[in-house]
C-alpha positions as CSV (number, residue, x, y, z in Angstrom):
1,M,98.0,98.8,97.6
2,I,98.7,102.3,98.8
3,T,97.2,103.4,102.1
4,A,97.1,106.7,103.9
5,M,96.0,106.9,107.5
6,G,94.4,103.4,107.2
7,L,92.5,104.2,104.1
8,T,93.2,103.0,100.6
9,L,93.3,105.5,97.7
10,D,90.0,103.9,96.4
11,Q,88.4,104.6,99.8
12,I,89.7,108.2,99.8
13,V,88.3,108.8,96.3
14,A,85.0,107.2,97.3
15,E,84.7,109.5,100.3
16,A,85.7,112.6,98.3
17,A,83.1,111.7,95.7
18,G,80.4,112.2,98.3
19,L,81.4,115.7,99.1
20,P,79.7,118.8,97.6
21,Q,81.2,120.1,94.4
22,E,82.7,123.2,96.0
23,A,84.5,121.0,98.6
24,I,85.8,118.7,95.9
25,I,87.2,121.7,94.0
26,E,88.9,123.0,97.2
27,L,90.3,119.5,97.8
28,I,91.8,119.4,94.3
29,D,93.2,122.9,94.7
30,R,94.9,122.0,98.0
31,L,96.4,118.9,96.5
32,M,97.6,120.7,93.4
33,L,99.2,123.4,95.7
34,R,100.9,120.7,97.6
35,I,102.4,119.2,94.5
36,H,103.2,122.3,92.5
37,G,103.6,125.0,95.2
38,G,101.7,128.2,95.4
39,I,101.2,130.9,92.8
40,E,101.4,134.6,93.1
41,P,98.3,136.0,94.9
42,A,97.4,138.4,92.1
43,A,97.6,135.5,89.5
44,E,95.5,133.3,91.8
45,R,92.8,136.0,92.2
46,A,92.8,136.5,88.4
47,W,92.4,132.8,87.7
48,S,89.7,132.5,90.4
49,Q,87.7,135.3,88.8
50,E,88.1,133.8,85.3
51,I,87.0,130.4,86.5
52,H,83.9,131.9,88.2
53,R,83.1,133.9,85.1
54,R,83.3,130.8,82.8
55,V,81.3,128.7,85.2
56,A,78.6,131.4,85.3
57,E,78.5,131.6,81.5
58,I,78.1,127.8,81.2
59,R,75.4,127.7,84.0
60,G,73.6,130.7,82.4
61,G,73.5,129.0,79.0
62,K,75.7,131.6,77.4
63,E,78.4,129.0,76.6
64,P,77.8,125.3,76.0
65,G,79.5,122.8,78.2
66,I,81.5,119.9,76.9
67,P,80.4,116.4,78.2
68,G,83.1,114.8,80.4
69,E,83.1,111.7,78.2
70,Q,84.1,113.8,75.2
71,V,86.8,115.6,77.1
72,S,88.2,112.3,78.4
73,A,88.2,110.8,74.9
74,E,90.0,113.8,73.5
75,I,92.6,113.6,76.2
76,R,93.2,109.9,75.6
77,K,93.6,110.6,71.9
78,I,96.2,113.4,72.6
79,V,98.2,111.2,75.0
80,G,97.9,108.1,72.8
81,L,95.8,105.9,75.0
């Protein structure tokens, strides 16, 4: 079992799951930056604007969302699981 600062990964995930959505997104961003390094500031701004635009379209009913279960099933199919 992997632990970090006395917490197991399951405990960390459980704690993170209780955070507001924006905090979870920021946590994921920070972890991805730690793994992959930073990106150019202009590219980061452009991606942030695009993400916010797409989220607004989905929330506004302009674009339909895709259920998470469907996305997960498609990913499993692609990777052969």
